[in-house]
Residue frames as qw, qx, qy, qz and C-alpha x, y, z in Angstrom:
[[0.797, -0.453, -0.394, 0.069, -17.37, 140.81, -144.22],
 [0.072, -0.850, 0.320, -0.412, -15.92, 142.85, -141.41],
 [0.733, 0.002, -0.573, 0.366, -13.26, 141.50, -139.11],
 [0.530, -0.839, -0.125, 0.007, -13.01, 142.26, -135.43],
 [0.418, 0.662, -0.398, 0.478, -9.99, 144.18, -134.56],
 [0.644, -0.276, -0.547, 0.459, -8.06, 143.42, -131.36],
 [0.299, -0.891, -0.301, 0.161, -8.29, 145.89, -128.52],
 [0.473, -0.518, 0.168, 0.693, -4.79, 147.27, -129.01],
 [0.284, 0.200, 0.538, 0.768, -5.71, 148.22, -132.60],
 [0.029, -0.799, -0.600, -0.021, -8.77, 150.09, -131.40],
 [0.198, 0.599, 0.038, 0.775, -8.85, 153.82, -131.88],
 [0.189, -0.175, -0.586, 0.768, -8.66, 155.89, -128.71],
 [0.324, 0.168, 0.192, -0.911, -12.07, 157.13, -127.61],
 [0.525, -0.026, -0.654, -0.544, -13.87, 154.42, -129.54],
 [0.727, -0.328, 0.266, -0.542, -16.57, 152.63, -127.54],
 [0.210, -0.292, 0.932, -0.042, -15.76, 149.12, -126.26],
 [0.475, -0.056, -0.717, -0.507, -17.58, 146.36, -128.02],
 [0.688, -0.315, 0.219, -0.616, -20.58, 145.07, -126.11],
 [0.092, -0.229, 0.965, -0.094, -20.26, 141.67, -124.48],
 [0.559, -0.157, -0.626, -0.521, -22.71, 139.02, -125.43],
 [0.613, -0.390, 0.385, -0.569, -25.03, 137.97, -122.64],
 [0.123, -0.200, 0.971, -0.048, -24.73, 134.35, -121.38],
 [0.426, -0.212, -0.733, -0.486, -27.38, 131.91, -122.58],
 [0.576, -0.466, 0.049, -0.670, -30.45, 131.68, -120.36],
 [0.938, -0.233, -0.210, -0.146, -29.98, 128.04, -119.26],
 [0.755, 0.167, -0.381, 0.506, -26.35, 128.29, -118.13],
 [0.431, -0.901, 0.014, -0.054, -24.96, 129.52, -114.84],
 [0.358, 0.689, -0.541, 0.322, -21.48, 130.42, -114.09],
 [0.771, -0.221, -0.541, 0.254, -19.77, 128.07, -111.60],
 [0.349, -0.892, 0.086, -0.274, -19.57, 129.62, -108.15],
 [0.312, 0.521, -0.683, 0.404, -16.36, 129.61, -106.30],
 [0.695, -0.334, -0.631, 0.083, -16.39, 127.02, -103.47],
 [0.241, -0.748, 0.201, -0.585, -16.98, 128.67, -100.14],
 [0.122, -0.363, 0.828, -0.409, -15.92, 125.55, -98.08],
 [0.083, -0.191, -0.977, 0.052, -17.99, 122.70, -96.45],
 [0.404, -0.500, -0.417, -0.642, -21.74, 122.87, -96.35],
 [0.417, -0.485, 0.419, -0.645, -23.30, 123.27, -92.87],
 [0.952, -0.120, -0.014, -0.282, -24.54, 119.62, -92.94],
 [0.843, 0.274, -0.350, 0.301, -21.11, 118.21, -93.74],
 [0.116, 0.570, -0.465, 0.667, -19.48, 120.52, -91.25],
 [0.647, -0.414, 0.298, -0.566, -21.87, 119.32, -88.49],
 [0.986, 0.031, -0.137, -0.088, -21.39, 115.68, -89.47],
 [0.645, 0.414, -0.440, 0.468, -17.62, 115.96, -89.30],
 [0.135, -0.537, 0.446, -0.703, -17.73, 117.85, -86.00],
 [0.824, -0.299, 0.136, -0.461, -20.17, 115.31, -84.48],
 [0.942, 0.149, -0.281, 0.105, -17.97, 112.38, -85.52],
 [0.410, 0.474, -0.494, 0.602, -14.87, 113.96, -83.98],
 [0.392, -0.476, 0.378, -0.691, -16.68, 114.78, -80.71],
 [0.934, -0.155, -0.027, -0.320, -18.18, 111.26, -80.50],
 [0.843, 0.243, -0.386, 0.284, -14.83, 109.56, -81.03],
 [0.140, 0.520, -0.489, 0.686, -13.21, 111.80, -78.42],
 [0.639, -0.393, 0.276, -0.601, -15.90, 110.94, -75.84],
 [0.979, 0.003, -0.167, -0.116, -15.62, 107.21, -76.63],
 [0.642, 0.382, -0.471, 0.468, -11.86, 107.31, -76.20],
 [0.144, -0.511, 0.444, -0.722, -12.18, 109.22, -72.92],
 [0.831, -0.280, 0.122, -0.464, -14.73, 106.70, -71.55],
 [0.935, 0.156, -0.301, 0.101, -12.48, 103.78, -72.55],
 [0.394, 0.459, -0.514, 0.608, -9.46, 105.32, -70.81],
 [0.421, -0.453, 0.369, -0.694, -11.45, 106.05, -67.64],
 [0.943, -0.127, -0.038, -0.307, -12.85, 102.48, -67.63],
 [0.804, 0.290, -0.425, 0.297, -9.37, 101.02, -68.06],
 [0.169, 0.469, -0.514, 0.698, -7.99, 103.09, -65.19],
 [0.566, -0.371, 0.283, -0.680, -10.91, 102.47, -62.80],
 [0.960, -0.051, -0.135, -0.241, -11.44, 98.73, -63.38],
 [0.273, -0.622, 0.730, -0.074, -9.11, 96.53, -61.39],
 [0.613, 0.211, -0.720, -0.246, -8.24, 93.09, -62.75],
 [0.828, -0.394, 0.180, -0.356, -9.62, 90.21, -60.70],
 [0.139, -0.517, 0.845, -0.005, -7.20, 87.59, -59.46],
 [0.645, 0.064, -0.678, -0.347, -7.75, 84.06, -60.81],
 [0.824, -0.432, 0.104, -0.352, -9.39, 81.59, -58.46],
 [0.074, -0.575, 0.810, -0.084, -6.72, 79.58, -56.76],
 [0.937, 0.037, -0.200, -0.283, -6.92, 75.92, -57.65],
 [0.899, -0.335, 0.197, 0.201, -4.74, 72.95, -56.86],
 [0.164, -0.753, 0.489, 0.409, -1.08, 73.54, -57.52],
 [0.694, 0.536, -0.374, -0.302, 0.17, 72.43, -60.89],
 [0.322, 0.441, -0.827, 0.135, 2.70, 70.13, -59.28],
 [0.596, -0.235, 0.552, -0.533, 0.22, 68.52, -56.87],
 [0.142, 0.136, -0.958, -0.208, 0.14, 64.77, -57.25],
 [0.644, -0.268, -0.411, -0.587, -3.22, 62.95, -57.52],
 [0.660, -0.202, -0.685, 0.234, -2.17, 60.63, -54.70],
 [0.206, -0.034, -0.443, 0.872, -1.55, 63.58, -52.38],
 [0.402, -0.155, -0.107, -0.896, -4.97, 65.06, -53.23],
 [0.720, -0.226, -0.588, -0.291, -6.61, 61.69, -52.61],
 [0.527, -0.141, -0.656, 0.522, -4.88, 61.37, -49.24],
 [0.050, -0.050, 0.256, -0.964, -6.08, 64.84, -48.22],
 [0.593, -0.192, -0.312, -0.717, -9.64, 63.93, -49.16],
 [0.707, -0.189, -0.681, 0.028, -9.39, 60.69, -47.20],
 [0.318, -0.046, -0.573, 0.754, -8.20, 62.54, -44.10],
 [0.266, -0.021, 0.145, -0.953, -11.29, 64.81, -44.22],
 [0.614, -0.157, -0.584, -0.507, -13.75, 61.91, -44.75],
 [0.678, -0.421, 0.333, -0.502, -15.75, 60.32, -41.96],
 [0.067, 0.265, -0.961, 0.033, -14.73, 56.87, -40.73],
 [0.787, -0.047, -0.054, -0.613, -17.48, 54.25, -41.23],
 [0.095, -0.216, 0.967, -0.101, -17.50, 50.77, -39.71],
 [0.683, 0.038, -0.264, -0.680, -20.23, 48.68, -41.36],
 [0.233, -0.071, 0.952, -0.186, -21.83, 45.51, -40.00],
 [0.620, 0.063, -0.348, -0.700, -24.47, 43.58, -41.94],
 [0.302, -0.084, 0.901, -0.301, -26.51, 40.72, -40.47],
 [0.438, -0.112, -0.695, -0.560, -28.84, 38.28, -42.23],
 [0.429, -0.152, 0.539, -0.708, -31.90, 37.92, -39.97],
 [0.301, 0.201, 0.932, 0.010, -33.57, 35.18, -42.05],
 [0.371, 0.702, 0.602, -0.085, -36.37, 35.30, -44.60],
 [0.506, 0.510, 0.248, 0.650, -34.13, 37.52, -46.82],
 [0.216, -0.961, -0.109, -0.135, -34.17, 40.30, -44.20],
 [0.669, 0.196, -0.232, 0.678, -30.91, 42.14, -43.57],
 [0.334, -0.916, -0.151, 0.163, -29.99, 44.53, -40.77],
 [0.581, 0.497, -0.102, 0.636, -27.36, 47.13, -41.73],
 [0.487, -0.836, -0.134, 0.212, -25.51, 48.92, -38.95],
 [0.571, 0.542, -0.095, 0.609, -22.84, 51.61, -39.29],
 [0.512, -0.699, -0.173, 0.469, -20.67, 53.32, -36.71],
 [0.420, 0.755, 0.110, 0.491, -19.81, 56.79, -38.04],
 [0.562, -0.677, -0.096, 0.465, -16.97, 58.77, -36.45],
 [0.177, 0.963, -0.146, -0.138, -14.88, 61.85, -37.16],
 [0.801, 0.428, -0.259, 0.328, -11.50, 61.49, -38.88],
 [0.346, 0.493, -0.515, 0.609, -8.38, 61.41, -36.66],
 [0.293, -0.350, 0.525, -0.718, -10.32, 61.86, -33.39],
 [0.330, -0.160, -0.918, -0.153, -12.85, 59.05, -33.96],
 [0.246, 0.162, 0.521, -0.801, -15.49, 60.97, -32.00],
 [0.290, 0.463, 0.836, 0.051, -19.03, 59.77, -32.86],
 [0.087, -0.024, -0.292, -0.952, -20.79, 61.89, -35.48],
 [0.199, 0.457, 0.780, -0.378, -24.39, 62.47, -34.46],
 [0.392, 0.723, 0.297, -0.485, -27.33, 63.73, -36.54],
 [0.121, -0.366, 0.664, 0.641, -25.64, 62.70, -39.76],
 [0.749, 0.403, -0.022, -0.525, -27.39, 61.94, -43.03],
 [0.241, -0.341, 0.897, 0.143, -26.62, 58.27, -43.70],
 [0.817, 0.304, -0.039, -0.488, -27.99, 56.04, -46.48],
 [0.472, -0.289, 0.821, 0.140, -27.28, 52.48, -47.66],
 [0.677, 0.393, -0.364, -0.504, -27.53, 50.40, -50.85],
 [0.696, -0.162, 0.699, -0.001, -27.67, 46.66, -51.43],
 [0.571, 0.591, -0.388, -0.417, -26.49, 45.16, -54.72],
 [0.959, -0.043, 0.281, -0.017, -26.23, 41.51, -55.71],
 [0.288, -0.620, 0.591, 0.427, -22.65, 40.62, -56.64],
 [0.497, 0.106, 0.804, 0.308, -23.61, 37.98, -59.24],
 [0.257, 0.659, 0.578, 0.408, -26.05, 40.34, -61.03],
 [0.253, -0.306, -0.186, 0.899, -24.83, 43.91, -60.45],
 [0.207, 0.117, -0.095, -0.967, -27.48, 46.63, -60.80],
 [0.384, -0.232, -0.769, -0.454, -30.20, 44.01, -61.47],
 [0.550, -0.600, -0.581, 0.000, -31.32, 43.83, -57.82],
 [0.306, 0.150, -0.307, 0.889, -29.88, 47.10, -56.52],
 [0.323, -0.779, -0.530, -0.086, -31.93, 48.68, -53.73],
 [0.432, -0.440, -0.218, 0.756, -31.49, 52.14, -52.24],
 [0.182, 0.396, -0.609, 0.663, -30.97, 54.68, -51.03],
 [0.615, -0.510, -0.602, 0.001, -32.14, 53.13, -47.75],
 [0.131, -0.764, 0.207, -0.597, -32.34, 55.80, -45.04],
 [0.640, -0.128, -0.644, 0.399, -30.48, 54.84, -41.86],
 [0.370, -0.820, -0.077, -0.430, -31.56, 56.30, -38.52],
 [0.134, 0.513, -0.660, 0.533, -29.48, 56.89, -35.42],
 [0.627, -0.310, -0.712, 0.060, -29.92, 54.27, -32.70],
 [0.391, -0.814, 0.026, -0.430, -31.17, 55.88, -29.44],
 [0.725, -0.646, 0.240, 0.002, -28.55, 55.77, -26.67],
 [0.800, -0.077, 0.355, 0.478, -25.74, 54.88, -29.11],
 [0.144, 0.878, -0.105, -0.444, -24.24, 58.13, -30.49],
 [0.112, 0.625, -0.636, -0.439, -22.87, 57.81, -34.01],
 [0.258, 0.011, 0.959, 0.118, -24.51, 54.41, -34.63],
 [0.531, 0.289, -0.139, -0.784, -26.99, 54.22, -37.52],
 [0.348, 0.039, 0.936, -0.032, -29.22, 51.31, -38.46],
 [0.576, 0.266, -0.217, -0.742, -31.64, 50.18, -41.17],
 [0.584, 0.070, 0.804, -0.087, -33.66, 47.04, -41.99],
 [0.474, 0.463, -0.379, -0.646, -34.16, 45.94, -45.59],
 [0.829, 0.099, 0.540, -0.107, -35.12, 42.88, -47.59],
 [0.044, -0.456, 0.683, 0.569, -33.05, 41.56, -50.48],
 [0.667, 0.283, -0.290, -0.626, -34.47, 39.99, -53.62],
 [0.954, 0.076, -0.265, -0.115, -33.01, 36.46, -53.41],
 [0.827, -0.464, 0.210, 0.237, -30.40, 34.24, -51.89],
 [0.717, 0.535, -0.034, 0.447, -26.83, 35.17, -52.85],
 [0.560, -0.280, -0.154, 0.765, -23.87, 37.37, -52.05],
 [0.082, 0.930, 0.308, 0.184, -24.57, 41.09, -51.66],
 [0.438, 0.183, -0.170, 0.863, -22.42, 44.18, -51.55],
 [0.260, -0.843, -0.450, 0.141, -23.61, 46.54, -48.81],
 [0.382, 0.354, -0.015, 0.854, -22.64, 50.20, -49.34],
 [0.293, -0.802, -0.427, 0.298, -23.08, 52.81, -46.59],
 [0.374, 0.437, 0.111, 0.810, -22.65, 56.47, -47.44],
 [0.215, -0.679, -0.395, 0.580, -22.65, 59.58, -45.26],
 [0.327, 0.683, 0.358, 0.547, -23.76, 62.78, -46.99],
 [0.120, -0.784, 0.118, -0.598, -23.81, 65.27, -44.11],
 [0.034, -0.953, 0.065, 0.294, -21.90, 66.71, -42.30],
 [0.030, -0.651, 0.658, 0.378, -19.01, 65.14, -44.23],
 [0.850, 0.334, -0.213, -0.347, -19.08, 62.77, -47.20],
 [0.181, -0.459, 0.870, -0.005, -17.72, 59.26, -46.94],
 [0.859, 0.149, -0.250, -0.422, -18.45, 55.73, -48.16],
 [0.249, -0.404, 0.873, -0.112, -17.74, 52.16, -47.01],
 [0.752, 0.141, -0.462, -0.449, -18.57, 48.68, -48.37],
 [0.439, -0.280, 0.818, -0.244, -19.16, 45.23, -46.88],
 [0.489, 0.090, -0.751, -0.435, -20.02, 41.87, -48.40],
 [0.550, -0.116, 0.607, -0.561, -22.79, 39.67, -46.98],
 [0.219, 0.013, -0.925, -0.312, -23.77, 36.10, -47.90],
 [0.598, -0.031, 0.244, -0.763, -27.56, 35.75, -47.68],
 [0.259, 0.020, -0.953, -0.158, -28.76, 32.16, -47.23],
 [0.603, -0.386, -0.304, -0.629, -32.34, 31.16, -46.54],
 [0.823, -0.310, -0.472, 0.060, -31.38, 28.48, -44.01],
 [0.555, -0.017, -0.384, 0.738, -28.82, 30.58, -42.20],
 [0.249, -0.899, -0.256, -0.252, -29.85, 33.10, -39.57],
 [0.499, -0.848, 0.115, 0.140, -27.63, 35.55, -37.74],
 [0.816, 0.141, 0.148, 0.540, -24.68, 35.15, -40.14],
 [0.210, -0.808, 0.045, 0.549, -22.36, 38.13, -39.73],
 [0.554, 0.821, -0.101, -0.088, -21.04, 39.99, -42.76],
 [0.819, -0.184, 0.264, 0.476, -17.75, 38.80, -44.18],
 [0.132, 0.897, -0.196, -0.373, -15.39, 41.43, -45.52],
 [0.859, 0.212, 0.296, 0.361, -13.29, 40.81, -48.62]]
């Protein structure tokens, strides 16, 4: 059995031993040449997209101006002060209610501007009647009140209540300024022309 001699023991001029060819199914590993074109494009696209997104966000931040919050009532404003301001801007209403007999009631309201008390014409005025002893059971309204010709700021309506008893008459202005006023009226079948009594 012959032994292979190392190359340094080889005689000068002797032919080099032949190398054995690699098996058919095996390939030598190739040296890595870097990223594949697909990965390279994916990485480049991601970087470019993030750069554009960042640039758009910065431009949007610089261009958009913050909106100021809507001014509301001051934190220290007292409810009583707010109520007084609302009362000063409300119309003044003077209500008169008359029982005409047979359960018929005439409601009259003099509507005037706050502070100046000038008559308010062409206003939208409505009324309600509600029995005091049975609230909401015999409530009627809204009853449309019309302006009396020749009497600026005076509005009137006729209505019929359900039965004898004490009624709360409510008059409300909706336009041009909101306001509300109440009167009490005792409706009696035998009594005619009884003026409203305020309480």
